[in-house]
C-alpha positions as CSV (number, residue, x, y, z in Angstrom):
1,M,16.1,-20.4,-5.2
2,A,14.7,-17.8,-3.6
3,K,14.5,-17.3,0.3
4,A,11.2,-17.9,1.6
5,A,9.6,-14.3,3.2
6,A,5.6,-13.5,4.3
7,P,3.8,-12.2,1.6
8,Q,4.5,-9.0,0.5
9,I,2.6,-6.6,-1.7
10,I,4.3,-2.8,-2.7
11,T,2.4,0.9,-1.4
12,A,2.9,4.5,-2.2
13,N,1.1,7.4,-1.7
14,R,0.3,9.3,-5.6
15,L,2.0,12.2,-5.9
16,K,-0.5,14.6,-7.8
17,D,-3.5,13.8,-4.6
18,G,-1.7,11.4,-1.9
19,A,-4.2,8.9,-2.5
20,V,-2.8,5.2,-1.1
21,V,-1.9,2.9,-4.4
22,Y,-0.7,-0.5,-4.7
23,F,1.9,-1.6,-7.4
24,T,0.2,-4.4,-9.8
25,A,1.5,-7.4,-11.6
26,G,1.2,-4.9,-14.9
27,K,3.7,-2.8,-13.2
28,S,1.3,0.1,-12.4
29,W,-0.9,1.7,-9.2
30,S,-4.3,0.7,-8.8
31,E,-6.3,2.7,-6.1
32,N,-7.8,-0.5,-5.2
33,F,-6.1,-3.0,-2.9
34,A,-7.1,-6.1,-4.1
35,D,-5.6,-5.1,-7.6
36,G,-2.0,-5.2,-5.8
37,A,0.1,-7.9,-6.5
38,V,1.8,-10.0,-4.3
39,W,5.1,-11.6,-4.1
40,T,6.0,-14.6,-1.7
41,D,9.3,-14.5,-2.0
42,Q,11.9,-11.9,-0.8
43,E,14.1,-12.1,-4.2
44,S,11.1,-10.8,-6.4
45,A,9.6,-8.2,-3.5
46,E,13.0,-6.6,-3.7
47,A,13.3,-6.7,-7.7
48,A,9.2,-5.2,-7.8
49,L,9.6,-2.9,-5.4
50,T,13.3,-1.7,-7.3
51,E,10.6,-1.6,-10.5
52,S,8.1,0.5,-8.3
53,K,10.4,3.1,-7.4
54,E,10.7,4.1,-11.3
55,W,8.0,5.8,-11.4
56,V,9.2,7.9,-8.5
57,K,11.8,9.0,-11.0
58,A,8.7,9.9,-12.7
59,R,7.3,11.8,-10.3
60,V,4.4,9.8,-10.3
61,V,4.3,8.1,-6.7
62,V,6.1,8.3,-3.5
63,E,7.9,6.2,-1.0
64,P,7.4,2.7,-2.5
65,Y,7.6,0.1,0.4
66,L,7.2,-3.0,1.0
67,F,4.7,-4.6,3.6
68,D,3.0,-7.9,5.3
69,V,0.1,-9.4,4.1
70,A,-1.9,-12.6,4.9
71,V,-2.6,-14.0,1.9
72,T,-6.7,-16.0,2.6
73,E,-9.2,-18.0,0.5
74,S,-10.6,-14.1,0.3
75,G,-7.5,-12.7,-1.1
76,P,-4.7,-10.8,0.3
77,K,-5.2,-8.6,3.9
78,P,-3.1,-6.3,5.5
79,I,-1.3,-7.8,8.8
80,S,-0.7,-4.3,10.2
81,A,-3.0,-1.6,11.2
82,R,-1.7,1.1,9.8
83,E,-2.0,-0.9,6.7
84,R,-5.3,-2.0,7.3
85,I,-6.2,1.7,8.0
86,R,-4.2,2.7,4.4
87,A,-6.2,-0.3,2.4
88,D,-9.5,0.9,3.8
89,H,-9.2,4.6,2.5
90,K,-10.6,5.7,6.0
91,P,-9.5,8.7,8.0
92,T,-7.5,7.6,11.3
93,F,-10.4,10.0,13.8
94,E,-13.8,10.5,13.5
95,P,-14.8,13.9,11.9
96,D,-17.7,14.5,14.1
97,Q,-16.0,13.9,17.3
98,G,-13.4,16.8,16.4
99,S,-9.9,16.9,18.0
100,W,-8.2,18.1,21.0
101,T,-8.6,21.9,19.2
102,G,-12.4,20.8,18.8
103,P,-14.6,19.9,16.4
104,I,-13.5,19.3,13.0
105,A,-15.7,21.4,10.2
106,G,-17.3,19.9,7.9
């Protein structure tokens, strides 16, 4: 029997454009977080991660990894701030605020 673990999803970045993508139950990739398959035990999560790494060999994605999610009535939700930001496809800065070097040109 597989050991219980926090539910997890696999994410990576698409090689051609750097987009955040999620490994689906159909063994493909989607930019939509809600399409990401949720694995509820460590054994199946590790097996899926191994499968996802075939896409690295095919030069489709880079560095797939597992991350924890909370499963809610409305679907899975990323637990960490990093994964919430990645799932929302939002920048980690406000372009109109600029950086320490000055405003960012639009």
